[in-house]
Phi, psi and omega in degrees: 000133183281153179266161178282345179286142184273135175277164178304324179296318180295322178296322179294323179296319179294318180298316179296323179296319177295319179298320179295321179292326182283318187281336184241146178272344184263142178255095189269177179294331178296322177299317181297318180296318179295319180293319179295321179295323180293316179296322181296326179290330180270348184281122182291147183293321181297325179287326181293321180284315185292333182259311187288318184294313176299324177296317179298316179297318179298319180296318180297319180297315180297316180296320180297313180297319181297311182290328177295315179291322178297315179297322180297316180292316181295316180293322179297314178295318181293316182292326177295317178294318179296322180294322179290321183284314184270347181056052179248166182289123181279359184298312179297323178297319180298315179295321177297321178298317178294324178294319180295316178298318178297323179295323178295317178296320179295319178298317177297321178296320178296319179296318179296316179297321181291336182278347180251116184302319182297315178292327178296317178296320179295320180294322177297319178295322178293320178294327178296322177256044186297328181296309180292318179296323179296323178295316180296313181296323180297317177291321183291324185246036183297313181293322180295314178296323178296321178294320180294313179297319179294322178297317177295320179296318178296323180288331182278314187269345172056056170293337172208164180234164175296127183101350179286148176265124186226163168239117182218137184055037182060025177243133180258127181189190184243136176289120181253335181199149175230115180249181179292333184258320189215170175240138182255126178242124175269113185285173185296334178260024172068031170267150177261111180262113183257114185241128176302144184297327181295328177286319181296322182295340179255003184259144172283124185243134171264113179259109184277350187251343187292131179063293185233111183279349182294149187223139168268121185244134181262148171229120183258129179222135178256139177238161182287162179293337181276351184280159180276114183294317182297319178294318178296319178297317180297318179296315181296319178293319179296317180295325179291319180293330182281345183282134184291337182274347180277129183283137175274182185294324181297316180292320181291319183294336177292330179262321182232087183294345181283349181286125181280144179298133182096345179259003179290338174234123183231147171233116184243144172275108188266338185199140168267091188283181181295325183223004183210155168268116185270117178254143178238119175267127178237131183215163180262139171232161188290326177201170186295331183295337180266344192294310187297311182293325176296318178298320179295317180294322178293321179299318180293314182293324178293319179300316180296320179290324176298321179298322180291319184274356178079024177269124187271135167258102195281158168277158173295133175209160181228152172261126186259128175235135178266153186298318182289336176283331180283330183227068181294327180295322179295324179294319181293320179296321180295321179293318181294329181287347177074027178293158187291311185225159173210151184224139171237122186249127176284126182233160176135166180239131184254174176290162179303135179096350181257128186257136178232151176217151179283143181228152176238137182240152174281162180302136178088352179277106181261000181282147181279172177292155179301137179253000000 
């Protein structure tokens, strides 16, 4: 560490500097160099490290943050324009933008570490023991590394793209962003669903937008057994054809030429249920975002038309039969045989709001339970 006292050499430098200022009218670069050398000799080492190094580190941090944000904005604007002009998938561009920004931050961190002697020595020691340190870091950042690797895999293999409509974790939404760590899904009710990439890579995803966005959407309606099936089918088909979101044969054949004319809208009897004939209306829509609301509107219009035409959509109901009513001869034979006891149990399931109870009768009692 240098002392504040001036040596004979330093005194001669100051004297020469004064002579140069007195003898010459010009203040040249040589004067500046001599003056800087003189000041450096008097500047204590502890002050140079404690003051200059923190200032330098602060400047590097500010510059790193500034250039990272600037690069992020410039790349985002450039990639958006390129995607619109070239009509290419922006998913890979987004991941590349995040990688460039991360590289800028890493470069700034390296410069900061290199400017501090203690950290520089520590970093050299860590690199010397890189094998052991790598194992420790690998265990500590296992989930983070898995998300990064999965994010790169998603960007390379493209199971979905930014802007695709997907169903994941029983959530329906649109992919809005893909980062190194997570994927952002904007759900149908405008929630932001943030899912780690490692989870998405192991999840089954329904991609409604990949290759062909058209969708066959079902609407299930039950009618009573007494209703006219042909009339109900005709009403359901007419309502579907009149809806503006339902694709006609010309629109469907442009995407699926194998579809026969007249089969783009179908009404099938899918089940003879306990209390209803279950009909299923199937129709084409242009994409998944229109399917749900179109199905709801068709259900409402079909119900109103059924009311006009007298087609019943029934409530659940059951027909109740008691055991002694089903086998009266067996009860009489049992009574004639003189057996000690006999039982008739009321069984069955009723419609909501109807109460039933089990009853026991003595031999020869043929009357039913109180109603």
